[in-house]
C-alpha positions as CSV (number, residue, x, y, z in Angstrom):
1,X,-274.0,126.8,-114.2
2,X,-273.2,123.1,-115.2
3,X,-277.0,122.7,-115.9
4,X,-277.2,125.8,-117.8
5,X,-274.6,124.5,-120.1
6,X,-276.4,121.4,-120.7
7,X,-279.8,122.8,-121.7
8,X,-277.6,125.5,-124.1
9,X,-276.0,122.3,-125.9
10,X,-279.2,120.5,-126.0
11,X,-281.1,123.5,-127.6
12,X,-278.0,123.7,-130.1
13,X,-278.1,119.8,-131.2
14,X,-282.3,120.1,-131.2
15,X,-281.6,123.3,-133.8
16,X,-278.8,121.8,-136.0
17,X,-280.5,118.5,-135.8
18,X,-283.6,120.6,-137.2
19,X,-281.7,121.9,-140.0
20,X,-280.1,118.4,-141.7
21,X,-281.3,115.2,-142.2
22,X,-280.6,112.7,-143.9
23,X,-281.5,111.7,-148.1
24,X,-280.5,109.0,-150.3
25,X,-277.6,111.2,-151.9
26,X,-276.1,112.2,-148.4
27,X,-277.2,114.6,-145.6
28,X,-278.9,117.7,-146.6
29,X,-278.7,121.4,-144.8
30,X,-281.7,123.2,-145.6
31,X,-281.5,126.9,-144.6
32,X,-284.3,129.3,-145.4
33,X,-283.9,133.2,-145.4
34,X,-280.3,132.9,-143.8
35,X,-282.1,130.9,-140.9
36,X,-284.5,133.1,-139.7
37,X,-287.3,130.5,-141.2
38,X,-287.0,127.1,-139.7
39,X,-287.4,124.0,-142.0
40,X,-290.6,124.0,-143.7
41,X,-292.1,120.2,-143.2
42,X,-292.9,120.2,-146.9
43,X,-290.0,121.2,-148.3
44,X,-288.5,118.5,-146.2
45,X,-290.3,115.9,-147.5
46,X,-289.8,116.7,-150.7
47,X,-286.1,117.0,-150.9
48,X,-286.4,113.5,-149.1
49,X,-289.1,112.1,-151.7
50,X,-287.2,113.4,-155.0
51,X,-283.9,112.1,-153.9
52,X,-285.5,108.5,-153.2
53,X,-286.8,108.3,-156.4
54,X,-284.0,109.8,-158.1
55,X,-281.7,106.8,-156.8
56,X,-284.6,104.3,-157.5
57,X,-284.8,105.0,-160.7
58,X,-281.4,106.0,-161.9
59,X,-279.2,104.0,-159.5
60,X,-277.0,104.4,-156.5
61,X,-274.9,107.3,-156.5
62,X,-272.0,108.8,-153.7
63,X,-273.9,109.9,-150.3
64,X,-272.2,113.2,-149.7
65,X,-273.6,116.4,-147.4
66,X,-275.2,119.1,-149.8
67,X,-276.6,122.1,-148.9
68,X,-280.1,123.8,-150.4
69,X,-280.4,127.9,-149.9
70,X,-283.3,129.8,-150.1
71,X,-282.3,132.9,-149.5
72,X,-284.4,136.1,-148.6
73,X,-282.8,138.8,-151.1
74,X,-280.3,139.8,-153.3
75,X,-277.5,140.3,-151.0
76,X,-277.9,136.9,-149.3
77,X,-278.4,135.1,-153.1
78,X,-275.3,137.2,-154.4
79,X,-273.3,136.2,-151.3
80,X,-274.3,132.3,-151.5
81,X,-273.7,132.0,-155.6
82,X,-269.8,134.3,-155.1
83,X,-269.3,133.9,-158.7
84,X,-270.6,135.2,-162.5
85,X,-274.2,134.3,-162.4
86,X,-276.5,134.9,-165.6
87,X,-278.9,137.8,-164.4
88,X,-282.1,135.8,-166.0
89,X,-281.5,132.7,-163.4
90,X,-283.4,131.9,-160.4
91,X,-281.5,129.3,-159.0
92,X,-278.2,127.7,-158.9
93,X,-276.4,124.2,-158.1
94,X,-273.2,124.3,-157.2
95,X,-270.4,121.9,-156.8
96,X,-267.5,121.5,-154.1
97,X,-269.4,121.7,-152.1
98,X,-272.4,120.8,-153.2
99,X,-275.2,123.0,-153.0
100,X,-278.1,124.7,-154.4
101,X,-278.9,128.4,-154.0
102,X,-282.8,129.5,-154.9
103,X,-284.1,133.2,-154.8
104,X,-287.2,133.2,-152.5
105,X,-290.3,133.4,-154.2
106,X,-290.9,137.1,-153.4
107,X,-287.9,138.6,-155.2
108,X,-288.0,135.7,-158.0
109,X,-291.6,136.8,-158.9
110,X,-292.3,132.8,-158.7
111,X,-295.3,130.6,-157.1
112,X,-294.9,128.4,-154.2
113,X,-295.7,125.7,-156.9
114,X,-293.1,126.8,-159.0
115,X,-290.5,127.3,-156.2
116,X,-291.0,123.3,-155.5
117,X,-290.7,122.8,-159.0
118,X,-287.4,124.7,-159.1
119,X,-286.0,122.6,-156.2
120,X,-286.8,119.4,-158.1
121,X,-284.8,120.4,-160.8
122,X,-282.3,121.5,-158.9
123,X,-281.8,118.4,-156.9
124,X,-281.6,116.6,-160.3
125,X,-278.3,118.6,-160.8
126,X,-276.8,117.8,-157.4
127,X,-277.5,114.0,-158.3
128,X,-275.9,114.4,-161.8
129,X,-273.0,116.0,-159.9
130,X,-272.2,112.8,-158.6
131,X,-271.6,110.8,-161.9
132,X,-268.0,110.2,-162.7
133,X,-268.2,111.4,-166.2
134,X,-270.2,114.7,-165.3
135,X,-267.4,116.8,-166.9
136,X,-268.5,115.4,-170.4
137,X,-272.3,116.1,-170.1
138,X,-273.6,118.8,-172.7
139,X,-275.8,121.4,-171.1
140,X,-278.9,120.5,-173.5
141,X,-278.7,117.0,-171.5
142,X,-278.1,118.4,-167.9
143,X,-281.2,120.7,-168.1
144,X,-283.5,118.9,-170.1
145,X,-283.2,116.0,-167.9
146,X,-283.9,118.3,-165.1
147,X,-286.8,119.9,-166.5
148,X,-288.1,116.2,-167.6
149,X,-288.5,115.3,-164.1
150,X,-289.4,118.4,-162.7
151,X,-292.0,118.4,-165.1
152,X,-291.5,121.6,-166.4
153,X,-292.1,121.0,-170.4
154,X,-295.1,123.5,-170.8
155,X,-297.0,124.1,-173.8
156,X,-295.2,127.6,-173.5
157,X,-292.2,126.2,-174.1
158,X,-293.5,124.3,-177.3
159,X,-294.6,127.2,-178.8
160,X,-291.4,129.1,-178.5
161,X,-289.7,126.3,-180.6
162,X,-292.2,126.5,-183.1
163,X,-292.2,130.2,-183.2
164,X,-288.1,129.7,-183.8
165,X,-288.5,127.2,-186.4
166,X,-290.7,129.3,-188.3
167,X,-288.2,132.1,-188.4
168,X,-285.6,129.4,-189.0
169,X,-283.4,130.1,-186.0
170,X,-283.6,127.5,-184.1
171,X,-280.9,126.5,-182.1
172,X,-278.2,123.3,-183.2
173,X,-277.7,121.2,-180.0
174,X,-274.1,121.5,-180.4
175,X,-274.8,125.1,-179.6
176,X,-276.4,124.2,-176.4
177,X,-273.0,123.0,-174.5
178,X,-273.2,125.8,-172.2
179,X,-276.7,127.1,-171.5
180,X,-275.5,129.7,-169.1
181,X,-273.5,131.5,-171.8
182,X,-276.9,131.9,-174.2
183,X,-277.7,135.4,-174.9
184,X,-280.7,136.6,-172.8
185,X,-283.0,136.7,-175.4
186,X,-282.6,133.1,-176.4
187,X,-282.6,131.2,-173.0
188,X,-285.9,130.1,-172.9
189,X,-285.6,128.8,-176.3
190,X,-282.4,127.1,-175.3
191,X,-284.2,125.4,-172.1
192,X,-287.0,124.7,-174.5
193,X,-284.8,122.7,-176.9
194,X,-283.1,120.5,-173.8
195,X,-286.5,119.4,-172.9
196,X,-287.2,118.6,-176.4
197,X,-284.2,116.7,-176.8
198,X,-284.9,114.6,-174.0
199,X,-288.7,113.9,-175.3
200,X,-286.9,113.0,-178.6
201,X,-284.6,110.7,-176.9
202,X,-287.6,108.8,-175.4
203,X,-289.4,108.7,-179.1
204,X,-286.4,107.1,-181.1
205,X,-284.6,105.0,-178.3
206,X,-287.4,104.0,-175.9
207,X,-288.5,104.4,-172.3
208,X,-285.2,103.4,-170.7
209,X,-282.8,105.5,-172.9
210,X,-282.7,107.9,-169.8
211,X,-281.7,104.6,-167.2
212,X,-279.1,103.3,-169.4
213,X,-277.4,107.1,-170.3
214,X,-277.2,107.5,-166.4
215,X,-275.8,104.8,-165.6
216,X,-273.5,104.5,-168.2
217,X,-272.1,107.6,-167.5
218,X,-270.4,106.2,-164.6
219,X,-268.4,104.2,-166.9
220,X,-267.6,106.3,-169.8
221,X,-267.7,110.0,-171.3
222,X,-271.2,111.4,-172.8
223,X,-270.0,110.5,-176.2
224,X,-269.3,106.9,-175.5
225,X,-272.3,106.6,-173.5
226,X,-274.7,107.9,-176.0
227,X,-273.4,105.1,-178.4
228,X,-273.7,102.3,-175.8
229,X,-277.1,103.4,-174.6
230,X,-278.8,104.1,-178.1
231,X,-276.6,102.5,-180.7
232,X,-276.5,105.4,-182.7
233,X,-274.1,108.0,-183.0
234,X,-274.7,111.3,-181.0
235,X,-274.0,113.1,-184.4
236,X,-276.9,110.8,-185.9
237,X,-279.3,112.1,-183.2
238,X,-278.4,115.5,-183.7
239,X,-280.2,115.2,-187.0
240,X,-283.0,113.4,-185.9
241,X,-283.8,115.8,-183.5
242,X,-283.8,118.4,-186.3
243,X,-286.8,116.5,-187.8
244,X,-288.4,115.9,-184.6
245,X,-288.6,119.2,-184.1
246,X,-290.0,120.1,-187.5
247,X,-292.6,117.2,-187.1
248,X,-293.9,117.8,-183.6
249,X,-293.6,121.6,-183.1
250,X,-294.3,123.2,-186.3
251,X,-297.8,124.3,-186.3
252,X,-297.9,124.7,-182.3
253,X,-297.7,128.2,-183.0
254,X,-301.0,128.4,-184.2
255,X,-302.2,128.0,-180.9
256,X,-300.6,130.6,-179.3
257,X,-303.0,134.0,-180.2
258,X,-306.7,134.3,-180.5
259,X,-306.4,135.6,-183.9
260,X,-304.7,132.4,-185.3
261,X,-308.3,130.9,-184.3
262,X,-309.9,132.5,-187.4
263,X,-307.2,130.7,-189.6
264,X,-307.6,127.3,-187.7
265,X,-311.3,127.3,-187.4
266,X,-312.3,127.3,-190.7
267,X,-309.6,124.8,-192.1
268,X,-310.9,122.3,-189.4
269,X,-314.8,122.8,-190.3
270,X,-313.7,122.5,-193.8
271,X,-311.7,119.2,-193.2
272,X,-314.2,118.3,-190.9
273,X,-317.0,118.7,-193.2
274,X,-315.1,116.7,-195.9
275,X,-314.8,113.8,-193.8
276,X,-318.5,113.4,-192.8
277,X,-319.2,113.7,-196.9
278,X,-316.5,110.7,-197.5
279,X,-318.3,108.7,-194.6
280,X,-321.6,109.2,-195.4
281,X,-321.2,108.1,-198.9
282,X,-319.2,104.9,-197.6
283,X,-322.1,103.9,-195.8
284,X,-324.6,104.8,-198.5
285,X,-322.2,102.5,-200.8
286,X,-322.2,99.7,-198.3
287,X,-326.1,99.9,-197.5
288,X,-326.4,99.3,-201.5
289,X,-324.1,96.9,-201.3
290,X,-326.5,95.1,-198.8
291,X,-329.6,95.3,-200.7
292,X,-328.4,94.1,-203.7
293,X,-327.0,90.8,-201.8
294,X,-330.3,90.5,-200.1
């Protein structure tokens, strides 16, 4: 009887150990399909690698336990979230206790590659939760930062921005404080603009701007952190950001559909012809000068 209890205890310990592991931001509990599937080693390694990278690049944060749930169905997803959640969402990161809840690829209609991107995205939120002045961070920075590190800013997002620039309905950054409250039809735009905002930060303030901002958020609120990191007021950046969108995304919509090729191609051909003709004239002129000099 005693031997049987020891064996059961050991099995329980092994199973528990298999579902929890140490990372750079705390002990992680990974649960896949309500515990029906044991840890997939690739996902465990992904979580370890990405949390290590965050700490190495952006700095040490408090180590607190957190969970990652990949849910089997909508009932399990809703049970884990237990709060209002936008209908367009595939995943959510929540505080107190820190946890990530993700819809399974089958019910979210996503690929395994996309699932890994989502895990990276949400791990960034868990990391940001640990900053002292987290509550002062606007939604556009939270999502833009997560999209940047998860490499989610696609050409499709850039086309979305271009489309709204042409229709003169781009959302100003001060309307992207809480992205969860954005209407469904503007959700992709909101995420696209958030990613573009981070790209604009690099353009105007250099490659270390994100590191400086994140580290300053352990000292003071977002507005003051922004000033310390960029030497610009946040309102100044918001104006620069609007210019950045127009300068970098205005014409991208022309590449969004094959029908535009018939417009673009002749323009490129004409410009190419003009350039070649101009270049040939320059070469001929140089030859004439060389002959005269001889």
